[in-house]
N, C-alpha and C positions, 0 to 999 in steps of 0.2 A: 081228659084234662087234667086229671091229676098227675098222670105220669110226667106230662108237660112240667107242671110245676114243681114237681119233686126234681125232675131234673135239672131245672133252673136252678134251685136251691143247691142241691147236690152238686151241680156243675160249678157254682160260686164256690162251694167249700173245696172241689177239686183243683179250681183255679188257685185259690188260696193256699193250698196245701204245696201246689205245683210252685208257686212263688216261694214258699218258704224252703221247699227243695232245692229250688234253683238258687236261692241265695246261699242255702248249705253248702250246694255244690261249689260255687263260686267261692265261698269262704274256705272250702278244702282244697281247691286247687291253688288258691293263693297261697295257703300253708305249705301244700307240699312244693311249689316254686320256691318260697322263701327256705325251706328245709333243704332243696336242691342248692340253691345259692349258697347256704351256710357250708352246706357239703364241700363244694366247690372252692370256697374261701379256704377252708380247712385243709384240704388237699393242696393247694396252692401255697400257704403257710408252711407245711410240711416239707414240700419240695424245697421251698427257698431255705429252710432250716438244715435240710440234708446237704444242699448245694454250699452253703456257709460252712458247715462242718468238713465237707471235704476239703473246701478251700483252707480252712484252718490246718488240718492234716497235712495238705500240701505244702503248706507254708513252714509247719513245723519240721518237717522231713526235710526240707530244703536248708532250713535253718543248721540242723542237725549235721547235715553233709557238710554245709560250710564250715561249722565249727570243728569237725573232724579233720576237714582238709586243712584249715589253718593249723591245727594241734600237730598234724602230721608234717607241714611246713615247718614249723618251729622245732620240731624233734622230739614233741611231747605227746605224741600220738599213743596209742594204746600198745602198738609196737614197740615205740621208743620207750615206754614206761617198763614193760617188761623187760626189755633190753637193758636197760638201767639198773633195774633190780636184780638181774641175773650177772650183770658186771659186779653189782656191789657185793652179792654173795660170793661170787668167786674171789674177789678181791678181798674181802673179810677172810674167808676160808683158808685163802694161801697166805696171808700175813699171820694168822693165828697158828696155822700148822707149822711156820717157820720158827715157832718159840719152842 
């Protein structure tokens, strides 16, 4: 009979421990789920930021290309500027060499 009583008392203690462990496991699982959700949110935010950066870079490139095209159309492109400088040097050197 002592064995049964001990088992009964020990059984209750074991049940209490199991309940505590069960609660602990549930809390642990909830924390893990929350961490996973946070990680997923962070990854999504990073992806969105990368996409925004790529879009900004593309817009900047398009703007630069448009500016270059406009400058070339106006004759003020890089090639035009160098050509103007070269013409000025030739003109300046030829006018001074005549003296």
